C-alpha positions in Angstrom: 58.9 137.7 10.7 57.8 141.6 10.9 58.4 141.5 14.2 61.9 139.9 14.3 62.6 142.8 11.9 61.0 145.3 14.3 63.3 144.1 17.1 66.3 144.2 14.8 65.3 148.0 13.8 65.4 148.5 18.0 68.3 147.0 19.0 71.0 147.5 16.7 71.1 151.5 16.8 71.3 150.6 20.7 73.8 148.2 20.2 75.9 150.6 18.2 75.2 153.2 21.0 76.8 150.8 23.8 79.7 149.9 21.5 80.3 154.0 21.0 80.5 154.3 24.4 83.0 151.6 25.6 85.4 152.4 22.6 85.3 156.2 24.1 85.6 154.8 27.8 88.3 152.6 26.9 90.3 155.5 24.9 89.8 157.8 27.6 91.5 155.8 30.1 94.9 155.7 27.8 97.4 158.1 28.5 97.7 160.5 25.8 98.7 164.2 25.6 95.6 165.6 28.1 95.9 162.2 30.4 99.1 162.1 31.3 100.6 159.0 33.1 101.5 160.2 36.7 103.8 156.8 37.0 106.8 158.1 35.5 109.2 160.1 38.4 111.7 162.0 37.0 115.2 162.4 38.5 115.4 164.6 41.6 111.8 163.8 42.6 109.0 161.6 43.8 105.4 160.9 42.7 103.1 159.5 45.4 99.3 159.1 45.0 97.2 161.5 46.8 96.6 158.8 50.0 100.5 158.4 50.2 100.8 161.8 51.0 98.3 161.8 53.8 100.5 159.6 56.1 103.7 162.0 55.7 104.8 164.6 58.5 102.5 167.6 58.9 105.3 169.6 59.2 106.8 169.4 56.0 106.4 172.3 53.6 104.0 171.9 51.3 102.4 173.9 48.0 99.3 173.5 46.6 98.4 173.9 43.2 94.4 175.0 42.7 92.4 177.2 40.2 95.8 177.1 38.0 97.7 179.0 40.9 101.0 177.8 42.7 100.2 178.4 46.7 102.9 181.2 47.5 105.0 182.7 50.1 106.7 179.1 50.5 110.2 178.6 52.7 112.2 175.5 53.1 115.6 174.8 54.7 118.1 173.6 51.8 117.9 170.1 51.1 114.6 169.7 52.6 111.9 167.8 50.7 108.9 169.7 49.7 105.4 168.5 48.9 103.3 169.5 45.7 100.2 168.9 46.0 97.2 169.3 42.5 94.4 170.2 43.7 93.2 170.9 40.0 91.4 168.7 37.7 94.2 168.8 34.9 97.9 167.7 35.0 100.8 170.6 35.8 104.1 170.2 36.3 106.4 172.3 39.0 109.2 172.9 37.3 112.4 175.5 38.8 113.6 177.9 35.5 117.0 176.2 36.3 116.2 173.3 35.8 117.7 172.4 39.4 114.1 170.4 40.5 111.1 169.1 38.7 108.0 167.2 40.1 107.2 165.7 36.5 104.1 165.7 35.6 101.2 165.5 38.2 98.0 164.3 37.3 94.5 165.9 38.9 94.7 165.1 42.7 98.1 163.5 42.4 100.9 164.5 44.8 104.5 164.6 44.1 107.8 165.9 45.7 111.1 167.8 45.1 114.1 167.9 47.0 114.9 171.7 47.7 118.3 173.2 46.6 121.6 173.1 48.8 122.4 176.7 48.2 120.2 179.4 50.2 118.2 181.7 47.5 114.7 182.4 45.9 114.1 180.3 43.2 111.5 180.7 40.7 109.6 178.0 39.3 107.2 177.0 36.3 104.3 174.6 35.3 105.7 173.4 32.1 102.2 172.7 31.0 100.5 175.9 31.4 103.6 178.6 31.6 101.6 181.5 32.7 101.7 179.3 36.4 105.0 180.7 37.7 105.6 181.0 41.6 109.0 180.9 43.9 110.2 179.1 46.6 112.9 180.7 49.6 115.4 178.5 50.3 117.4 179.1 53.8 120.3 177.4 55.2 
């Protein structure tokens, strides 16, 4: 009988650890404030998976987000699609200050796109999640 008690004393903590790890893994897979769901696509934009972007045209304008910084010096034609790739491990947005375009939440490694405004000019944008991240895009006729 003492052998069964010893097995029970050893296996019970192991079982509790395994259950705890499984519960944590299940909770981490759920969307939440720091784990945003990339499936929603706001109006005026379209989200796609990183692999889907690889099949697109290589000459389309792109902005890369890396190290909490937007790539700079981007110029697009009015009405052109601008592809945005988030190379960071956390979610970001690319949202114009005047609300004309917004990628919505792009999780780490995700790619989305926005349509450039029809009016030429320079448009400032921000990451709504990290307001210290700013940039601009020049739209040409």
